[in-house]
N, CA, C and O atoms as a GROMACS GRO file, in nm:
protein
  472
    1MET      N    1   1.954  -1.165   3.145
    1MET     CA    2   1.961  -1.050   3.232
    1MET      C    3   2.056  -0.946   3.170
    1MET      O    4   2.155  -0.978   3.105
    2THR      N    5   2.020  -0.822   3.194
    2THR     CA    6   2.095  -0.709   3.140
    2THR      C    7   2.161  -0.632   3.254
    2THR      O    8   2.101  -0.617   3.360
    3PRO      N    9   2.282  -0.585   3.234
    3PRO     CA   10   2.345  -0.507   3.340
    3PRO      C   11   2.280  -0.370   3.358
    3PRO      O   12   2.244  -0.304   3.260
    4CYS      N   13   2.266  -0.329   3.481
    4CYS     CA   14   2.212  -0.198   3.514
    4CYS      C   15   2.316  -0.092   3.475
    4CYS      O   16   2.435  -0.111   3.503
    5PRO      N   17   2.276   0.018   3.410
    5PRO     CA   18   2.374   0.120   3.375
    5PRO      C   19   2.428   0.197   3.495
    5PRO      O   20   2.528   0.268   3.484
    6HIS      N   21   2.363   0.183   3.610
    6HIS     CA   22   2.409   0.253   3.731
    6HIS      C   23   2.516   0.172   3.804
    6HIS      O   24   2.627   0.221   3.828
    7CYS      N   25   2.483   0.046   3.840
    7CYS     CA   26   2.574  -0.035   3.923
    7CYS      C   27   2.647  -0.143   3.844
    7CYS      O   28   2.736  -0.209   3.898
    8ARG      N   29   2.611  -0.164   3.716
    8ARG     CA   30   2.674  -0.262   3.628
    8ARG      C   31   2.651  -0.408   3.668
    8ARG      O   32   2.722  -0.496   3.620
    9LEU      N   33   2.554  -0.434   3.756
    9LEU     CA   34   2.519  -0.572   3.791
    9LEU      C   35   2.406  -0.619   3.701
    9LEU      O   36   2.317  -0.541   3.667
   10ALA      N   37   2.408  -0.746   3.662
   10ALA     CA   38   2.306  -0.801   3.573
   10ALA      C   39   2.179  -0.831   3.653
   10ALA      O   40   2.158  -0.944   3.698
   11THR      N   41   2.095  -0.729   3.671
   11THR     CA   42   1.975  -0.744   3.753
   11THR      C   43   1.846  -0.710   3.679
   11THR      O   44   1.739  -0.723   3.737
   12ILE      N   45   1.853  -0.668   3.554
   12ILE     CA   46   1.734  -0.626   3.480
   12ILE      C   47   1.698  -0.734   3.379
   12ILE      O   48   1.780  -0.772   3.295
   13SER      N   49   1.575  -0.784   3.388
   13SER     CA   50   1.532  -0.891   3.297
   13SER      C   51   1.509  -0.836   3.157
   13SER      O   52   1.488  -0.716   3.138
   14ASP      N   53   1.514  -0.927   3.059
   14ASP     CA   54   1.491  -0.886   2.921
   14ASP      C   55   1.349  -0.832   2.902
   14ASP      O   56   1.328  -0.739   2.826
   15ARG      N   57   1.254  -0.891   2.972
   15ARG     CA   58   1.115  -0.846   2.962
   15ARG      C   59   1.099  -0.704   3.018
   15ARG      O   60   1.031  -0.621   2.958
   16ALA      N   61   1.162  -0.677   3.132
   16ALA     CA   62   1.155  -0.543   3.190
   16ALA      C   63   1.223  -0.442   3.099
   16ALA      O   64   1.177  -0.328   3.087
   17LYS      N   65   1.331  -0.482   3.036
   17LYS     CA   66   1.401  -0.393   2.944
   17LYS      C   67   1.313  -0.360   2.824
   17LYS      O   68   1.308  -0.246   2.780
   18ALA      N   69   1.243  -0.460   2.771
   18ALA     CA   70   1.158  -0.439   2.654
   18ALA      C   71   1.038  -0.349   2.687
   18ALA      O   72   0.989  -0.279   2.598
   19ARG      N   73   0.991  -0.349   2.811
   19ARG     CA   74   0.876  -0.266   2.849
   19ARG      C   75   0.917  -0.127   2.894
   19ARG      O   76   0.830  -0.042   2.914
   20SER      N   77   1.045  -0.101   2.910
   20SER     CA   78   1.087   0.028   2.966
   20SER      C   79   1.080   0.140   2.863
   20SER      O   80   1.096   0.118   2.743
   21SER      N   81   1.055   0.260   2.913
   21SER     CA   82   1.055   0.381   2.832
   21SER      C   83   1.089   0.498   2.924
   21SER      O   84   1.106   0.479   3.044
   22ARG      N   85   1.098   0.618   2.868
   22ARG     CA   86   1.125   0.735   2.953
   22ARG      C   87   1.014   0.754   3.055
   22ARG      O   88   1.039   0.792   3.169
   23GLU      N   89   0.891   0.726   3.014
   23GLU     CA   90   0.777   0.746   3.102
   23GLU      C   91   0.768   0.638   3.209
   23GLU      O   92   0.729   0.665   3.323
   24THR      N   93   0.803   0.516   3.173
   24THR     CA   94   0.795   0.402   3.266
   24THR      C   95   0.928   0.328   3.268
   24THR      O   96   0.938   0.220   3.209
   25PRO      N   97   1.029   0.383   3.334
   25PRO     CA   98   1.160   0.317   3.334
   25PRO      C   99   1.159   0.191   3.421
   25PRO      O  100   1.074   0.175   3.509
   26THR      N  101   1.254   0.105   3.395
   26THR     CA  102   1.270  -0.015   3.477
   26THR      C  103   1.363   0.017   3.594
   26THR      O  104   1.449   0.106   3.584
   27GLU      N  105   1.345  -0.054   3.703
   27GLU     CA  106   1.423  -0.027   3.824
   27GLU      C  107   1.516  -0.143   3.855
   27GLU      O  108   1.476  -0.259   3.849
   28CYS      N  109   1.639  -0.111   3.888
   28CYS     CA  110   1.738  -0.212   3.926
   28CYS      C  111   1.700  -0.269   4.062
   28CYS      O  112   1.664  -0.196   4.154
   29ALA      N  113   1.709  -0.401   4.074
   29ALA     CA  114   1.674  -0.467   4.200
   29ALA      C  115   1.779  -0.443   4.308
   29ALA      O  116   1.748  -0.450   4.427
   30LYS      N  117   1.902  -0.415   4.270
   30LYS     CA  118   2.010  -0.396   4.368
   30LYS      C  119   2.025  -0.250   4.412
   30LYS      O  120   2.018  -0.220   4.531
   31CYS      N  121   2.044  -0.160   4.315
   31CYS     CA  122   2.074  -0.021   4.351
   31CYS      C  123   1.952   0.070   4.345
   31CYS      O  124   1.957   0.182   4.396
   32GLY      N  125   1.843   0.026   4.283
   32GLY     CA  126   1.723   0.107   4.273
   32GLY      C  127   1.729   0.212   4.164
   32GLY      O  128   1.639   0.295   4.153
   33GLY      N  129   1.835   0.211   4.083
   33GLY     CA  130   1.848   0.308   3.974
   33GLY      C  131   1.747   0.283   3.863
   33GLY      O  132   1.712   0.168   3.835
   34LEU      N  133   1.700   0.390   3.801
   34LEU     CA  134   1.605   0.379   3.691
   34LEU      C  135   1.678   0.385   3.558
   34LEU      O  136   1.775   0.459   3.542
   35SER      N  137   1.630   0.307   3.461
   35SER     CA  138   1.688   0.309   3.328
   35SER      C  139   1.581   0.276   3.225
   35SER      O  140   1.477   0.220   3.258
   36HIS      N  141   1.610   0.313   3.100
   36HIS     CA  142   1.512   0.294   2.993
   36HIS      C  143   1.583   0.270   2.860
   36HIS      O  144   1.700   0.302   2.845
   37VAL      N  145   1.508   0.214   2.765
   37VAL     CA  146   1.554   0.199   2.628
   37VAL      C  147   1.502   0.321   2.553
   37VAL      O  148   1.387   0.361   2.572
   38ILE      N  149   1.586   0.381   2.468
   38ILE     CA  150   1.541   0.501   2.397
   38ILE      C  151   1.424   0.467   2.305
   38ILE      O  152   1.409   0.353   2.260
   39THR      N  153   1.342   0.565   2.278
   39THR     CA  154   1.216   0.545   2.207
   39THR      C  155   1.237   0.490   2.066
   39THR      O  156   1.161   0.403   2.023
   40SER      N  157   1.337   0.538   1.995
   40SER     CA  158   1.357   0.490   1.859
   40SER      C  159   1.387   0.340   1.856
   40SER      O  160   1.342   0.270   1.766
   41THR      N  161   1.461   0.293   1.953
   41THR     CA  162   1.488   0.149   1.962
   41THR      C  163   1.364   0.074   2.009
   41THR      O  164   1.330  -0.031   1.954
   42GLY      N  165   1.297   0.129   2.110
   42GLY     CA  166   1.180   0.063   2.166
   42GLY      C  167   1.065   0.048   2.069
   42GLY      O  168   0.986  -0.046   2.081
   43SER      N  169   1.053   0.139   1.973
   43SER     CA  170   0.947   0.126   1.873
   43SER      C  171   0.999   0.066   1.743
   43SER      O  172   0.920   0.011   1.665
   44GLY      N  173   1.128   0.074   1.718
   44GLY     CA  174   1.184   0.020   1.595
   44GLY      C  175   1.190  -0.131   1.593
   44GLY      O  176   1.168  -0.193   1.488
   45ILE      N  177   1.218  -0.192   1.706
   45ILE     CA  178   1.228  -0.338   1.711
   45ILE      C  179   1.094  -0.405   1.680
   45ILE      O  180   1.091  -0.496   1.597
   46PRO      N  181   0.982  -0.364   1.742
   46PRO     CA  182   0.854  -0.427   1.705
   46PRO      C  183   0.815  -0.401   1.559
   46PRO      O  184   0.756  -0.488   1.495
   47MET      N  185   0.847  -0.283   1.506
   47MET     CA  186   0.813  -0.254   1.367
   47MET      C  187   0.896  -0.340   1.271
   47MET      O  188   0.843  -0.389   1.171
   48ALA      N  189   1.023  -0.360   1.300
   48ALA     CA  190   1.106  -0.446   1.215
   48ALA      C  191   1.059  -0.591   1.224
   48ALA      O  192   1.059  -0.663   1.124
   49THR      N  193   1.018  -0.634   1.343
   49THR     CA  194   0.964  -0.768   1.360
   49THR      C  195   0.837  -0.785   1.276
   49THR      O  196   0.819  -0.887   1.209
   50LEU      N  197   0.751  -0.685   1.281
   50LEU     CA  198   0.628  -0.689   1.202
   50LEU      C  199   0.659  -0.690   1.052
   50LEU      O  200   0.592  -0.758   0.976
   51LEU      N  201   0.761  -0.615   1.012
   51LEU     CA  202   0.800  -0.612   0.871
   51LEU      C  203   0.848  -0.750   0.824
   51LEU      O  204   0.816  -0.792   0.713
   52ILE      N  205   0.923  -0.819   0.908
   52ILE     CA  206   0.969  -0.954   0.873
   52ILE      C  207   0.849  -1.047   0.853
   52ILE      O  208   0.845  -1.125   0.758
   53LEU      N  209   0.751  -1.038   0.943
   53LEU     CA  210   0.630  -1.120   0.930
   53LEU      C  211   0.551  -1.083   0.804
   53LEU      O  212   0.497  -1.170   0.736
   54LEU      N  213   0.545  -0.954   0.774
   54LEU     CA  214   0.473  -0.908   0.655
   54LEU      C  215   0.540  -0.958   0.528
   54LEU      O  216   0.472  -1.000   0.434
   55VAL      N  217   0.672  -0.954   0.523
   55VAL     CA  218   0.744  -1.005   0.406
   55VAL      C  219   0.717  -1.154   0.390
   55VAL      O  220   0.699  -1.202   0.277
   56GLY      N  221   0.713  -1.229   0.499
   56GLY     CA  222   0.681  -1.371   0.492
   56GLY      C  223   0.540  -1.395   0.442
   56GLY      O  224   0.516  -1.488   0.364
   57ALA      N  225   0.444  -1.312   0.487
   57ALA     CA  226   0.306  -1.326   0.442
   57ALA      C  227   0.293  -1.294   0.293
   57ALA      O  228   0.222  -1.363   0.220
   58VAL      N  229   0.360  -1.189   0.248
   58VAL     CA  230   0.355  -1.152   0.106
   58VAL      C  231   0.422  -1.260   0.021
   58VAL      O  232   0.372  -1.296  -0.085
   59ALA      N  233   0.535  -1.312   0.068
   59ALA     CA  234   0.602  -1.420  -0.006
   59ALA      C  235   0.513  -1.544  -0.013
   59ALA      O  236   0.506  -1.611  -0.116
   60GLY      N  237   0.445  -1.574   0.097
   60GLY     CA  238   0.354  -1.688   0.098
   60GLY      C  239   0.235  -1.668   0.006
   60GLY      O  240   0.195  -1.759  -0.066
   61ALA      N  241   0.178  -1.548   0.008
   61ALA     CA  242   0.064  -1.520  -0.078
   61ALA      C  243   0.106  -1.517  -0.225
   61ALA      O  244   0.032  -1.564  -0.312
   62GLY      N  245   0.224  -1.463  -0.252
   62GLY     CA  246   0.271  -1.454  -0.390
   62GLY      C  247   0.307  -1.589  -0.449
   62GLY      O  248   0.286  -1.612  -0.568
   63SER      N  249   0.360  -1.677  -0.368
   63SER     CA  250   0.400  -1.808  -0.419
   63SER      C  251   0.288  -1.911  -0.412
   63SER      O  252   0.297  -2.018  -0.472
   64GLY      N  253   0.182  -1.878  -0.340
   64GLY     CA  254   0.071  -1.972  -0.326
   64GLY      C  255   0.096  -2.079  -0.220
   64GLY      O  256   0.014  -2.169  -0.204
   65SER      N  257   0.206  -2.070  -0.150
   65SER     CA  258   0.239  -2.168  -0.047
   65SER      C  259   0.259  -2.096   0.085
   65SER      O  260   0.343  -2.006   0.096
   66TRP      N  261   0.182  -2.135   0.184
   66TRP     CA  262   0.195  -2.070   0.315
   66TRP      C  263   0.307  -2.129   0.398
   66TRP      O  264   0.320  -2.099   0.517
   67LEU      N  265   0.390  -2.213   0.335
   67LEU     CA  266   0.507  -2.265   0.405
   67LEU      C  267   0.608  -2.154   0.434
   67LEU      O  268   0.698  -2.172   0.517
   68TRP      N  269   0.594  -2.039   0.367
   68TRP     CA  270   0.680  -1.923   0.394
   68TRP      C  271   0.654  -1.868   0.534
   68TRP      O  272   0.738  -1.796   0.589
   69ALA      N  273   0.541  -1.901   0.591
   69ALA     CA  274   0.508  -1.846   0.723
   69ALA      C  275   0.601  -1.899   0.831
   69ALA      O  276   0.638  -1.826   0.922
   70PHE      N  277   0.640  -2.025   0.822
   70PHE     CA  278   0.724  -2.084   0.927
   70PHE      C  279   0.862  -2.020   0.935
   70PHE      O  280   0.905  -1.983   1.044
   71PRO      N  281   0.935  -2.006   0.822
   71PRO     CA  282   1.064  -1.938   0.834
   71PRO      C  283   1.049  -1.790   0.870
   71PRO      O  284   1.136  -1.734   0.936
   72ALA      N  285   0.940  -1.728   0.828
   72ALA     CA  286   0.919  -1.587   0.863
   72ALA      C  287   0.897  -1.572   1.013
   72ALA      O  288   0.951  -1.480   1.075
   73ILE      N  289   0.818  -1.660   1.071
   73ILE     CA  290   0.794  -1.655   1.216
   73ILE      C  291   0.924  -1.684   1.290
   73ILE      O  292   0.956  -1.616   1.388
   74ALA      N  293   0.999  -1.784   1.244
   74ALA     CA  294   1.127  -1.816   1.309
   74ALA      C  295   1.224  -1.698   1.299
   74ALA      O  296   1.292  -1.666   1.396
   75ALA      N  297   1.230  -1.634   1.182
   75ALA     CA  298   1.319  -1.519   1.165
   75ALA      C  299   1.275  -1.402   1.251
   75ALA      O  300   1.359  -1.332   1.309
   76ALA      N  301   1.143  -1.379   1.260
   76ALA     CA  302   1.092  -1.267   1.340
   76ALA      C  303   1.122  -1.288   1.488
   76ALA      O  304   1.164  -1.195   1.556
   77VAL      N  305   1.100  -1.408   1.538
   77VAL     CA  306   1.126  -1.437   1.679
   77VAL      C  307   1.276  -1.426   1.708
   77VAL      O  308   1.316  -1.369   1.809
   78THR      N  309   1.357  -1.482   1.619
   78THR     CA  310   1.502  -1.475   1.637
   78THR      C  311   1.551  -1.332   1.636
   78THR      O  312   1.630  -1.292   1.721
   79TYR      N  313   1.504  -1.252   1.539
   79TYR     CA  314   1.544  -1.111   1.532
   79TYR      C  315   1.501  -1.036   1.657
   79TYR      O  316   1.577  -0.958   1.713
   80ASN      N  317   1.377  -1.059   1.700
   80ASN     CA  318   1.323  -0.987   1.815
   80ASN      C  319   1.407  -1.014   1.939
   80ASN      O  320   1.444  -0.921   2.011
   81ARG      N  321   1.438  -1.139   1.966
   81ARG     CA  322   1.519  -1.174   2.083
   81ARG      C  323   1.659  -1.114   2.072
   81ARG      O  324   1.712  -1.060   2.169
   82TRP      N  325   1.720  -1.124   1.953
   82TRP     CA  326   1.854  -1.070   1.932
   82TRP      C  327   1.856  -0.919   1.949
   82TRP      O  328   1.945  -0.865   2.015
   83ALA      N  329   1.758  -0.850   1.891
   83ALA     CA  330   1.756  -0.704   1.897
   83ALA      C  331   1.733  -0.654   2.039
   83ALA      O  332   1.796  -0.557   2.081
   84TRP      N  333   1.644  -0.719   2.114
   84TRP     CA  334   1.622  -0.674   2.251
   84TRP      C  335   1.742  -0.702   2.340
   84TRP      O  336   1.767  -0.626   2.434
   85ARG      N  337   1.815  -0.807   2.314
   85ARG     CA  338   1.936  -0.832   2.392
   85ARG      C  339   2.044  -0.728   2.362
   85ARG      O  340   2.122  -0.694   2.450
   86ARG      N  341   2.048  -0.679   2.239
   86ARG     CA  342   2.146  -0.578   2.201
   86ARG      C  343   2.105  -0.437   2.240
   86ARG      O  344   2.190  -0.348   2.246
   87ALA      N  345   1.978  -0.414   2.266
   87ALA     CA  346   1.930  -0.279   2.298
   87ALA      C  347   1.998  -0.229   2.425
   87ALA      O  348   2.010  -0.302   2.524
   88GLU      N  349   2.040  -0.105   2.420
   88GLU     CA  350   2.114  -0.047   2.533
   88GLU      C  351   2.020   0.025   2.628
   88GLU      O  352   1.926   0.093   2.586
   89LEU      N  353   2.046   0.009   2.757
   89LEU     CA  354   1.971   0.081   2.859
   89LEU      C  355   2.045   0.210   2.893
   89LEU      O  356   2.167   0.213   2.901
   90PHE      N  357   1.968   0.317   2.913
   90PHE     CA  358   2.024   0.446   2.950
   90PHE      C  359   1.970   0.486   3.086
   90PHE      O  360   1.851   0.468   3.114
   91PRO      N  361   2.056   0.539   3.173
   91PRO     CA  362   2.008   0.581   3.305
   91PRO      C  363   1.918   0.703   3.294
   91PRO      O  364   1.934   0.786   3.205
   92ILE      N  365   1.823   0.714   3.385
   92ILE     CA  366   1.734   0.829   3.391
   92ILE      C  367   1.707   0.859   3.539
   92ILE      O  368   1.695   0.768   3.621
   93PHE      N  369   1.697   0.985   3.571
   93PHE     CA  370   1.669   1.025   3.708
   93PHE      C  371   1.519   1.022   3.733
   93PHE      O  372   1.442   1.044   3.639
   94PRO      N  373   1.476   0.996   3.855
   94PRO     CA  374   1.332   0.989   3.885
   94PRO      C  375   1.256   1.117   3.845
   94PRO      O  376   1.144   1.109   3.796
   95ARG      N  377   1.317   1.232   3.865
   95ARG     CA  378   1.250   1.358   3.829
   95ARG      C  379   1.228   1.366   3.677
   95ARG      O  380   1.122   1.411   3.632
   96ASN      N  381   1.326   1.324   3.599
   96ASN     CA  382   1.311   1.325   3.454
   96ASN      C  383   1.202   1.228   3.408
   96ASN      O  384   1.128   1.258   3.315
   97ALA      N  385   1.193   1.113   3.474
   97ALA     CA  386   1.088   1.017   3.440
   97ALA      C  387   0.951   1.074   3.472
   97ALA      O  388   0.856   1.057   3.395
   98ALA      N  389   0.938   1.143   3.586
   98ALA     CA  390   0.811   1.205   3.623
   98ALA      C  391   0.774   1.315   3.524
   98ALA      O  392   0.658   1.327   3.486
   99ASN      N  393   0.872   1.395   3.481
   99ASN     CA  394   0.846   1.499   3.381
   99ASN      C  395   0.802   1.438   3.248
   99ASN      O  396   0.712   1.491   3.182
  100ALA      N  397   0.863   1.326   3.209
  100ALA     CA  398   0.825   1.259   3.085
  100ALA      C  399   0.682   1.205   3.095
  100ALA      O  400   0.608   1.211   2.997
  101ARG      N  401   0.644   1.153   3.212
  101ARG     CA  402   0.506   1.104   3.231
  101ARG      C  403   0.406   1.219   3.219
  101ARG      O  404   0.303   1.205   3.154
  102ARG      N  405   0.438   1.332   3.282
  102ARG     CA  406   0.348   1.448   3.273
  102ARG      C  407   0.336   1.498   3.130
  102ARG      O  408   0.227   1.532   3.084
  103ALA      N  409   0.448   1.504   3.059
  103ALA     CA  410   0.444   1.548   2.920
  103ALA      C  411   0.363   1.451   2.835
  103ALA      O  412   0.289   1.493   2.746
  104ASN      N  413   0.377   1.322   2.861
  104ASN     CA  414   0.300   1.222   2.788
  104ASN      C  415   0.151   1.241   2.810
  104ASN      O  416   0.072   1.234   2.716
  105TRP      N  417   0.111   1.264   2.936
  105TRP     CA  418  -0.030   1.287   2.965
  105TRP      C  419  -0.080   1.415   2.898
  105TRP      O  420  -0.192   1.418   2.846
  106ALA      N  421   0.001   1.519   2.899
  106ALA     CA  422  -0.040   1.646   2.838
  106ALA      C  423  -0.061   1.629   2.688
  106ALA      O  424  -0.159   1.680   2.632
  107VAL      N  425   0.029   1.559   2.622
  107VAL     CA  426   0.016   1.538   2.478
  107VAL      C  427  -0.105   1.450   2.449
  107VAL      O  428  -0.178   1.476   2.353
  108THR      N  429  -0.127   1.347   2.529
  108THR     CA  430  -0.242   1.259   2.510
  108THR      C  431  -0.373   1.336   2.528
  108THR      O  432  -0.465   1.320   2.447
  109LEU      N  433  -0.382   1.417   2.632
  109LEU     CA  434  -0.504   1.496   2.654
  109LEU      C  435  -0.525   1.599   2.544
  109LEU      O  436  -0.639   1.622   2.503
  110ALA      N  437  -0.418   1.660   2.495
  110ALA     CA  438  -0.431   1.756   2.384
  110ALA      C  439  -0.478   1.685   2.257
  110ALA      O  440  -0.558   1.740   2.181
  111TRP      N  441  -0.430   1.564   2.235
  111TRP     CA  442  -0.472   1.487   2.119
  111TRP      C  443  -0.621   1.453   2.128
  111TRP      O  444  -0.694   1.465   2.030
  112ILE      N  445  -0.666   1.411   2.246
  112ILE     CA  446  -0.808   1.379   2.266
  112ILE      C  447  -0.892   1.505   2.251
  112ILE      O  448  -0.999   1.501   2.190
  113ALA      N  449  -0.845   1.616   2.306
  113ALA     CA  450  -0.920   1.743   2.296
  113ALA      C  451  -0.931   1.788   2.151
  113ALA      O  452  -1.028   1.855   2.115
  114SER      N  453  -0.833   1.754   2.068
  114SER     CA  454  -0.839   1.796   1.928
  114SER      C  455  -0.957   1.732   1.855
  114SER      O  456  -1.006   1.789   1.757
  115PHE      N  457  -1.003   1.617   1.900
  115PHE     CA  458  -1.119   1.554   1.838
  115PHE      C  459  -1.247   1.631   1.869
  115PHE      O  460  -1.339   1.637   1.787
  116PHE      N  461  -1.253   1.689   1.989
  116PHE     CA  462  -1.371   1.764   2.028
  116PHE      C  463  -1.371   1.905   1.971
  116PHE      O  464  -1.477   1.966   1.957
  117ALA      N  465  -1.254   1.957   1.938
  117ALA     CA  466  -1.242   2.094   1.887
  117ALA      C  467  -1.275   2.101   1.739
  117ALA      O  468  -1.308   2.209   1.689
  118SER      N  469  -1.268   1.992   1.668
  118SER     CA  470  -1.290   1.999   1.523
  118SER      C  471  -1.431   1.968   1.482
  118SER      O  472  -1.463   1.971   1.363
   0.00000   0.00000   0.00000
């Protein structure tokens, strides 16, 4: 459990913290405050985990032994759990979260429209 940045009580699960973003913040069970992990951390942890797995796959393919997969998987899981526990939650106001959701939808729709415009 992670402490809420609003009330400082450990009420936010690690899974909820990992799924949180500006658009979809996690909510404290006690105070109802919204919080999120910043985007660079939220996307950096899965990419670093994937990189660890990729290095293990390349080492296994290069050496001809797929025994490299086991330590790579163990290292990736260990890193992922450690990094998410260290990730900091930042408070966000409901209005800011709603604005971030609207901006996300606008960018997504503009991206989809760009396929039809070309």
